Every structure is written in structure tokens, then in C-alpha cells.
N, C-alpha and C positions, 0 to 999 in steps of 0.2 A: 407479444410475448408472454407467456405464463410463467410461473415460478419454476414452472418443473423443467424450460429448457435454459436458464441462467446458471453460470456458475458465481456464485455471489460473494459479493466480500466477506473476507473473515473477518468478520470485526463485531461489536456489540449496536444496536440499536443507537444505544444513549453515545456512542461515541459521533457517528455519525452526525447525533442534533447537537453537540458539544461542537464539533470545529464548524460547523454548518453557523453556529450561534457565535462562537469567541475566539476564532482564530484568529494568536494576539505574536507567534514566533514561528519560524521555520527554517529549515535548513540542512543541509544535506550530512551523512555518516559516508565518509569515503574510506575506502579501501587502502590497502598498499599502493595500488596505483591511484593516483590523484581523479586521474576523468574517469575511474568507477565508480557509483557511486551504489552503496549496498543497503541502503536504508536513508528513510529520512524523518529526522523530528518535522512533529506538529507538536505547537504549545497550546496553550489556553491558560487562563489564570488559575485553575482549579487543578489540570492536571499535564503531564506530558506524555504524546504518544511516539510510540515510533513505528513508520507505514513502510512495510519489506513486500515481496514478490512471496509468491508460493509455487511451489507446483502441483497440478490435479491429473492423472493420467485416466482421461475418460475411457469408456467403455471400447469407443473405434481407436484407440492407440492415438488420440490428440491432446495434447500437453497444453493445456490451459495454463497462464498465470495469472491468477486472482490477485487482485490489491488486499493486503493483510494490515489489518490498524491495531495495535494493541497497548494500553498505556504501559507505558516501563515498569511497573510494578510488574503488571501479567505477563510481558516478558521473559523479565525475571525467575516469575515461578516457571513458566515453560520452560524454560533454556535448565534450570533444575531439576523436572521432570524428566526430560532429557538426557540429560549428562551422564547417569548410568548405563543407558542401553549406548551409549557412545563409546563411552570407556570399556566397557565389555566388549564390542565390535573391535578395541582396539588391542587389549587384551588377547584375545582371540588370534589376532594375526601378530601375535608376536611383537607388537610394534614400540613398546617400552616408554612409550610418549605417556606423560602425566599430564592431565588438563589441569587449569588453574580452578579456584572455586568461581563460581559465576559472580559477579556484584550488579546493582543495579544498575543501569547505564545513566550517565547525567548528563542532559543538553551541554554542550559549549557556551559560554558567554556571548560569543559572536553570532548568532543565531540570527538572520533576520528579521526586524519585525515585518508584520505585515501593514499595508494601509492605513490607517484610520479610520477610514469611509466607512459605507455600508456596502457590503457583497454580497454577492449568490454562491451558491455553493451545487455545481452538478456533479451527477456520477456518472462515468461515460461506461459504456457497456460496448465492449470490442465485439463486432462479428465475423465470424470466420465460417466462408461456405466450403463444407467437405461434400463429396461425392455422398456419404450417406446422413447427412445431416448439415445442420446447419447450429453451428455452437456459438454462442454469446456468454460474455464471460464481463465480469465487471472489475474494471483491471483500471478505474482510476477516478482521481476527485480533481474537479477544476473546480478552479475558484475565480470569480469572476470580481475584480472591484471597481466601483463605481468612480475611483481616482485611481490611475495608473493601469498595470498590465495586469492582464490576470495570470495566476498562477496554475500551473500544469504537475501533480503529484501523481505519479503513473507505472503501473510495471513494461519493463520492456517484452514486446513478447513472445523474443527468441532465447532469453537470458535469464538469468535470477537478478538483474542488475536493476536500479530502478532511471524513471526519468523523472528529473525535476526542471522545469524551465519557466520563464516569462517572456520568452522567443513567441512573439504570436507566428510567424510562418511555423517555426517546429509545433509548438501545440494546432494549428491548424492542419499538417500534415498526419498529426496524434492523432487526431479527433475524426480525421477522414475514415470511413469505415466502420465508426462507432457512432451509435445509440444515446443522445446523451436524454438524463433525465435528471430533471429538479431532484434534491435531497429528499424534500417533502414527497415526489409520487416517488422514489425510488424504495423509499420506509415505508409508504402506503402498497405497494404491491409488490414485495419480496420480506418484509418483516413483521410483518401484521401476524 
């Protein structure tokens, strides 16, 4: 696998390092339908992160869904940058809809604490074979706790929804078809 054929995680190397070293709390950001998870909170002692899904259309038409992880303040900055374009498109369509001013997202107080035990962090790279190419998309983080169940934070391959689970059978199904790289190996291969 080379850096050229992987759709990488959309985050800074420091983000992966921080989450691999100090995940303290996590939990979903629910959409209107409670079963639909639109993003996931990942919190350390020094920063709050939002994990979500992105859409990348590759040259052969393949739709890749890489994992995006932003600090909450970076998320707000990006939202503020995108808002004028979105507002302009609504105005052009004569929508009349006024978008609210974006605010920094705040994690809810009921996030689940991560087990206090040591843990490993892997990056999952989904492998999808097409007639013209084999695509590899960095789609998830898998936390393996010494005590307790593993935690999967990943993208759904077909929608912009997120997958958050501690259910071993579900995690096993998700991991099938993925390459599993230790966070340090991923950083060395793709972020150096």
C-alpha cells in the first residue's frame, strides 16, 4: 500500500496522536431521528473533537467516505467559512431561509467515559475492489481497551452517517474487508 492509493483520514497527525494517547470521553451527536448518528464526540483532557464523514468522488466515479476529525474550534471556523456559500445558494434559489449564526459546538455532559485501562488505537482502511482499481479509504478508528469492549468510530460506506459501536459482532463485520494499521504505523506511512 502506498500513500498514492489511500484516501487518508481528514485530520491532523496531532489529532490522531492525541486520541491515541488520551481519549477520555466519547458519544454520538444524534440527528432528528435518534437512531441516526451524524457525528461523534471524541474528547481528551485538552481538546474536544468531532468525528464525521466526508464525501470524495474519485476519478473513476467511486464515492469514498473517509473519516474526518476536527477540533470543535476548527469545525466552527470551517462552518463560518462555508456559510456565505451556502447562504448564497439559498438566495439564488429564492429560498428566503435565513441561516442562524454558527456557534461553537459543546459536548453534552452525558458522554460516556472511556475505560481507564491502557488501550491501543488502530486506523481501519476499507478496501474496495472495482473493475478499474482497488480503492483504500481510511474510514475508522478502533480503540482496543485492555479492560472492556473495543470502541469503533467509523463512517458508513453508503451514507454520510457515522457508526459508533462497542458491539463485538458488529465491529467484526465492519472490520471485515478493512486493513488494520496501528495508529503509529498509519502516521509513519501517510503523515510523514
